[in-house]
C-alpha positions as CSV (number, residue, x, y, z in Angstrom):
1,M,9.0,-7.2,-44.7
2,N,12.4,-6.1,-45.9
3,N,13.9,-2.6,-45.6
4,D,12.7,-1.4,-49.0
5,E,9.1,-2.6,-48.3
6,Q,9.2,-0.9,-44.9
7,F,10.4,2.3,-46.4
8,A,7.8,2.1,-49.1
9,E,5.0,1.7,-46.5
10,V,6.2,4.8,-44.6
11,L,6.3,6.7,-47.9
12,R,2.8,5.6,-48.8
13,R,1.4,7.0,-45.6
14,Q,3.2,10.3,-46.1
15,V,2.0,10.5,-49.7
16,D,-1.6,9.9,-48.7
17,Q,-1.5,13.2,-46.8
18,V,-0.7,15.1,-49.9
19,A,-2.4,13.2,-52.8
20,P,-4.3,10.1,-51.5
21,E,-5.7,9.3,-54.9
22,I,-2.4,9.0,-56.8
23,S,-0.6,5.7,-56.9
24,V,3.1,5.4,-56.4
25,D,5.5,3.3,-58.5
26,V,7.5,1.9,-55.7
27,T,10.1,0.2,-57.9
28,R,11.2,3.5,-59.2
29,V,10.7,5.6,-56.1
30,V,12.7,3.5,-53.5
31,P,16.0,3.4,-55.3
32,A,15.9,7.1,-56.1
33,A,14.9,7.9,-52.5
34,R,17.7,5.8,-51.1
35,R,20.3,7.6,-53.2
36,R,19.0,10.9,-52.0
37,R,18.8,9.8,-48.4
38,A,22.4,8.7,-48.6
39,T,23.6,12.1,-49.6
40,R,22.0,13.8,-46.5
41,V,24.4,14.1,-43.6
42,G,22.3,15.3,-40.7
43,G,18.8,16.4,-39.7
44,V,15.5,15.1,-41.0
45,T,14.1,16.2,-44.4
46,L,10.5,15.8,-45.5
47,A,11.3,16.2,-49.2
48,M,9.0,15.4,-52.0
49,G,9.2,16.3,-55.7
50,L,6.2,15.9,-57.9
51,V,7.0,15.4,-61.5
52,L,3.7,15.2,-63.4
53,G,3.8,13.6,-66.8
54,G,1.6,10.9,-68.4
55,G,-0.1,10.3,-65.0
56,A,3.2,9.1,-63.4
57,W,5.1,10.9,-60.7
58,A,8.1,10.3,-58.4
59,A,8.7,11.2,-54.8
60,T,12.0,11.8,-53.0
61,T,12.9,10.8,-49.4
62,M,10.3,11.4,-46.7
63,D,11.5,10.3,-43.3
64,A,9.4,10.3,-40.2
65,P,8.2,13.9,-39.3
66,G,8.6,15.8,-36.1
67,V,12.3,15.2,-35.4
68,A,14.0,18.5,-34.6
69,L,17.2,19.7,-36.2
70,P,20.0,21.3,-34.1
71,G,18.8,24.6,-32.7
72,G,15.2,23.5,-32.4
73,S,14.3,23.8,-36.1
74,M,13.0,21.4,-38.7
75,T,13.2,21.7,-42.5
76,V,10.7,20.8,-45.2
77,D,12.5,20.9,-48.6
78,A,10.8,21.2,-52.0
79,E,12.3,19.4,-54.9
80,P,13.8,22.1,-57.2
81,S,11.8,22.8,-60.4
82,P,13.6,21.8,-63.5
83,K,12.2,24.9,-65.2
84,P,9.7,27.5,-64.2
85,S,6.3,27.2,-65.9
86,G,5.8,29.1,-69.1
87,P,7.3,29.0,-72.6
88,P,10.8,27.6,-72.4
89,I,12.0,28.3,-76.0
90,T,10.2,31.3,-77.5
91,S,9.0,34.7,-76.4
92,S,5.3,35.7,-76.0
93,E,5.6,36.8,-79.6
94,G,6.9,33.4,-80.8
95,E,10.5,34.5,-81.4
96,P,13.5,32.4,-80.4
97,L,14.9,33.3,-77.0
98,T,18.6,34.0,-76.4
99,E,20.2,32.1,-73.5
100,L,20.2,34.7,-70.8
101,P,20.6,34.6,-67.0
102,T,17.5,35.0,-64.9
103,Y,17.1,37.9,-62.5
104,P,15.2,36.7,-59.5
105,A,13.9,39.2,-57.0
106,M,16.6,39.9,-54.3
107,E,13.9,40.0,-51.7
108,P,10.3,38.8,-51.6
109,V,7.9,41.1,-53.4
110,V,4.4,41.8,-51.9
111,P,2.5,43.2,-54.9
112,P,-0.7,45.1,-54.7
113,D,-4.1,43.3,-55.0
114,G,-5.0,42.5,-58.5
115,W,-1.5,42.4,-59.8
116,R,-2.3,39.6,-62.2
117,D,-4.8,41.7,-64.1
118,A,-2.9,45.0,-63.9
119,T,-1.2,46.8,-66.8
120,Y,2.5,46.1,-67.4
121,F,5.1,47.8,-69.5
122,H,6.3,45.2,-72.0
123,V,9.8,45.7,-73.4
124,V,11.4,43.3,-75.9
125,T,15.1,44.0,-76.8
126,R,17.8,42.4,-78.8
127,G,21.4,42.9,-77.5
128,L,24.4,43.5,-79.7
129,P,28.1,43.5,-78.6
130,S,30.0,46.7,-78.1
131,Q,32.5,47.7,-80.8
132,T,35.0,48.4,-78.0
133,G,34.7,44.9,-76.4
134,G,32.1,45.5,-73.8
135,E,28.7,43.8,-74.0
136,S,25.1,44.6,-73.3
137,G,24.7,40.9,-72.4
138,P,25.0,37.6,-74.3
139,E,24.8,38.2,-78.0
140,A,21.7,36.9,-79.7
141,P,22.5,33.8,-81.8
142,L,22.5,34.0,-85.6
143,G,19.0,34.3,-86.8
144,S,17.5,35.3,-83.4
145,R,15.9,38.6,-82.9
146,L,15.2,38.4,-79.2
147,G,17.6,39.0,-76.4
148,S,15.4,39.9,-73.4
149,E,11.7,40.2,-72.7
150,S,10.5,42.0,-69.6
151,W,7.2,43.1,-68.0
152,Y,7.6,46.0,-65.7
153,G,4.7,46.2,-63.3
154,N,3.5,48.4,-60.5
155,G,4.7,46.1,-57.6
156,V,6.3,43.2,-59.4
157,S,8.2,42.7,-62.6
158,F,9.3,39.7,-64.7
159,E,12.0,38.6,-67.1
160,L,11.5,35.9,-69.7
161,T,14.5,33.8,-70.7
162,T,15.0,30.3,-72.2
163,D,14.4,29.0,-68.6
164,G,10.9,30.5,-68.5
165,P,9.6,33.5,-66.6
166,A,11.3,34.7,-63.5
167,L,10.7,37.4,-60.9
168,M,12.9,40.5,-61.4
169,A,13.4,44.0,-60.0
170,I,12.7,45.0,-56.4
171,G,9.5,46.6,-55.0
172,D,7.3,48.8,-57.1
173,H,9.8,51.0,-58.9
174,I,12.0,51.1,-61.9
175,N,15.5,52.5,-61.8
176,I,16.0,55.6,-63.9
177,D,19.7,54.9,-63.6
178,G,22.8,55.4,-61.5
179,H,23.0,56.5,-57.9
180,T,19.9,55.6,-55.8
181,L,17.1,57.5,-57.5
182,T,14.0,55.6,-58.4
183,Y,10.5,56.6,-59.6
184,T,7.4,54.7,-58.7
185,W,4.6,54.5,-61.2
186,A,2.8,57.2,-59.2
187,D,5.9,59.4,-59.3
188,M,6.0,59.1,-63.1
189,A,2.2,59.8,-63.4
190,A,2.8,63.0,-61.5
191,L,5.7,64.3,-63.7
192,P,4.9,67.2,-66.1
193,T,4.4,66.4,-69.7
194,D,5.9,69.7,-70.9
195,P,9.7,69.7,-71.5
196,G,10.4,72.8,-69.4
197,P,8.6,71.8,-66.2
198,L,9.8,68.2,-66.7
199,H,13.4,69.5,-66.6
200,D,12.8,71.3,-63.4
201,A,11.0,68.4,-61.8
202,L,13.9,66.0,-62.7
203,L,16.5,68.5,-61.6
204,S,15.0,68.8,-58.2
205,R,15.6,65.1,-57.5
206,Y,19.4,65.2,-57.8
207,S,22.2,66.7,-55.7
208,P,24.1,69.7,-57.3
209,G,27.2,67.7,-58.2
210,E,25.3,65.2,-60.4
211,R,22.3,67.2,-61.7
212,E,22.9,67.9,-65.4
213,E,24.3,64.5,-66.3
214,A,21.7,62.7,-64.2
215,V,18.8,64.7,-65.7
216,R,20.1,63.9,-69.2
217,D,20.1,60.2,-68.5
218,A,16.8,60.3,-66.7
219,A,15.2,61.9,-69.8
220,A,16.8,59.1,-71.9
221,R,15.5,56.4,-69.6
222,L,12.0,57.9,-69.5
223,A,11.9,58.0,-73.3
224,T,13.1,54.4,-73.7
225,Q,12.8,51.9,-70.8
226,A,10.5,53.4,-68.1
227,P,6.7,52.7,-68.0
228,A,6.0,56.3,-68.9
229,S,2.8,57.5,-70.6
230,P,3.1,58.4,-74.3
231,E,2.8,62.1,-73.4
232,L,5.6,61.8,-70.8
233,R,7.8,59.8,-73.2
234,A,7.4,62.5,-75.9
235,A,8.3,65.2,-73.4
236,A,11.3,63.3,-72.2
237,W,12.6,62.9,-75.7
238,E,12.1,66.6,-76.5
239,L,13.9,67.5,-73.2
240,L,16.8,65.2,-74.0
241,T,17.3,66.7,-77.5
242,S,17.3,70.2,-76.1
243,L,19.9,69.7,-73.4
244,A,23.5,71.1,-73.6
245,G,26.0,68.5,-74.8
246,V,23.5,66.5,-76.8
247,E,24.2,66.2,-80.5
248,V,21.0,65.7,-82.6
249,K,21.1,64.1,-86.0
250,Q,18.1,63.6,-88.3
251,D,17.4,60.7,-90.7
252,V,19.6,58.0,-89.2
253,R,19.1,54.2,-89.4
254,D,19.2,51.8,-86.5
255,S,20.4,48.1,-86.6
256,E,17.0,47.1,-88.0
257,N,17.3,49.7,-90.8
258,R,14.5,51.7,-89.2
259,Q,14.6,55.5,-89.7
260,G,14.8,57.8,-86.8
261,T,16.5,60.7,-85.0
262,A,19.7,60.2,-83.0
263,A,20.6,62.0,-79.8
264,T,24.3,61.5,-78.9
265,Y,26.1,62.5,-75.7
266,Q,29.0,61.7,-73.5
267,Y,28.1,59.5,-70.5
268,G,30.1,58.7,-67.5
269,D,33.7,57.9,-68.6
270,A,35.5,60.3,-70.8
271,D,35.6,57.8,-73.6
272,R,32.1,56.6,-73.2
273,V,29.4,57.8,-75.6
274,R,25.7,57.0,-75.7
275,T,23.3,57.4,-78.6
276,V,19.5,57.1,-78.5
277,I,17.7,56.6,-81.8
278,Y,14.1,57.6,-81.7
279,D,11.1,57.4,-84.1
280,E,9.6,60.9,-83.5
281,A,6.7,60.2,-85.9
282,R,5.5,57.2,-83.9
283,N,6.8,58.4,-80.5
284,L,8.8,55.2,-80.0
285,P,12.4,54.3,-79.1
286,L,14.3,52.3,-81.6
287,E,17.7,51.7,-80.2
288,T,20.2,52.7,-77.5
289,Q,23.9,52.5,-78.4
290,D,26.6,52.6,-75.7
291,T,30.3,52.3,-76.5
292,K,30.9,50.5,-73.2
293,H,27.8,48.3,-72.8
294,G,26.8,47.6,-76.4
295,T,23.5,48.1,-78.1
296,D,19.9,47.5,-77.1
297,V,17.5,47.3,-80.0
298,Y,13.9,47.9,-78.9
299,L,11.6,45.5,-80.7
300,T,8.5,46.1,-78.5
301,T,7.7,48.9,-76.0
302,E,4.0,48.9,-75.1
303,F,1.6,48.7,-72.2
304,T,-0.2,45.4,-72.1
305,D,-1.7,42.7,-69.8
306,L,0.6,40.2,-68.1
307,P,0.5,36.8,-69.9
308,D,-1.1,34.0,-67.8
309,E,2.0,31.8,-68.2
310,V,4.2,34.6,-66.7
311,A,1.8,35.2,-63.8
312,D,1.6,31.5,-63.1
313,S,5.3,31.2,-62.8
314,A,5.2,33.2,-59.5
315,I,4.5,31.3,-56.2
316,E,2.5,33.1,-53.6
317,I,3.3,32.4,-50.0
318,P,0.3,30.8,-48.3
319,D,-1.1,32.0,-45.0
320,F,0.4,29.5,-42.6
321,T,-0.9,31.2,-39.5
322,A,-2.4,28.8,-36.9
323,M,-1.6,25.8,-39.0
324,T,-0.1,22.7,-37.2
325,I,3.4,21.6,-38.2
326,E,1.9,18.7,-40.1
327,D,-0.5,20.9,-42.1
328,A,2.2,23.5,-42.7
329,G,4.5,20.8,-44.0
330,V,2.0,19.6,-46.5
331,A,1.2,23.2,-47.6
332,C,4.9,23.8,-48.1
333,Q,5.2,20.7,-50.4
334,Q,2.1,21.7,-52.4
335,A,3.4,25.2,-52.9
336,H,6.9,23.9,-53.9
337,L,8.6,25.9,-51.0
338,T,11.4,25.0,-48.6
339,C,10.1,25.7,-45.1
340,T,12.1,25.9,-41.9
341,F,10.4,25.7,-38.6
342,E,11.8,27.7,-35.6
343,D,10.5,27.3,-32.0
344,T,9.3,30.5,-30.5
345,A,7.6,31.1,-27.2
346,S,4.1,32.7,-27.4
347,D,1.5,33.7,-24.8
348,T,-1.3,34.0,-27.4
349,V,-0.7,31.2,-30.0
350,P,-1.3,27.6,-28.9
351,E,1.6,25.2,-28.6
352,G,2.4,23.6,-32.0
353,A,0.7,26.2,-34.1
354,V,2.4,28.5,-36.6
355,I,2.8,32.1,-35.4
356,S,4.0,33.8,-38.5
357,S,6.0,33.3,-41.7
358,D,9.0,35.1,-43.3
359,P,8.3,36.0,-46.1
360,A,4.7,37.0,-45.1
361,A,1.6,35.6,-46.7
362,G,1.0,37.0,-50.1
363,A,4.6,37.6,-51.1
364,L,5.7,36.3,-54.5
365,V,8.8,34.1,-54.7
366,T,10.4,31.6,-57.1
367,W,10.2,27.8,-56.9
368,G,11.9,26.3,-53.9
369,A,12.2,29.6,-52.0
370,V,13.1,29.3,-48.3
371,V,10.2,30.3,-45.9
372,T,10.8,30.5,-42.1
373,L,7.9,29.5,-40.0
374,Q,7.8,30.5,-36.3
375,L,6.3,27.6,-34.4
376,S,4.7,28.3,-31.0
377,T,6.1,26.4,-28.0
378,G,3.5,28.0,-25.7
379,P,4.1,30.4,-22.8
């Protein structure tokens, strides 16, 4: 038995642990695996990428398990996904997607139970370049109406780009803008829906030196991009148009030639001006123009369910507690995670069993995310 045949035999035994009923095309797997193995400098990697298509799949290098890396750790790598699941070319409304960067969560998000079936605030915008040279993001290509599609949820939010759905935002809040102030969905539900009391409630959240400007922008954000109720949105718009320094103009047209009312005010820099165009009859935002960051055209702003393809793009961290290193390694591969094992003494968990994971079970991450598993070495 030559080296390739020996390696194929080891590979078959490892594959049987994960998918014993799937056959392996050794003629394609071994050369690819050898190339990958040659690129690895040190340590032992149990890496396997499953590429489903027409009943055929390929696996990357899987060397003998159980060999520790320097520092008493071992790594199980997941093959990176070529693209997240979900629609790669069009939005949920079938419109062509602009090539935009994804915005993965900066830290794992542990959403509330039932997040898949919860209500989300669905916002679809088209970005236009600023007349002064700044941009609101990559310009939509000629003929495209869609620049960004987002679902803001109570606990987890998503952005859809040409690469598919990706986790975005942090925690269960949406920024109202600037500084560090945020509002949870519960905070927004508790806000008054009368302009006067709403002004006082917003004012109380800011320090004296930033109050009026911050309240003005908070009102604009509540009227356009925040998951506010229709009543709160209407109150925020009425508040914005009543504030000092805001110029209101009736019967204006946005970039889509839709008729609305414009509220214009100076924002931030002395030469920076922001305009919000609003359809008062339908209680809907139409467009936000900013001389520094370009224009956002609101094509959809509504409360809706989360599409299945978007929910399916998130990977939930399994509960690895009490698993053996072998079982945890298989679970990592099946969940498309990169798992690192670290030895930790424990008086309560048997030797060789997983004590805990970081991120914890239930957290949502993107494909190939790193998960650290504490492995008991006994007392």
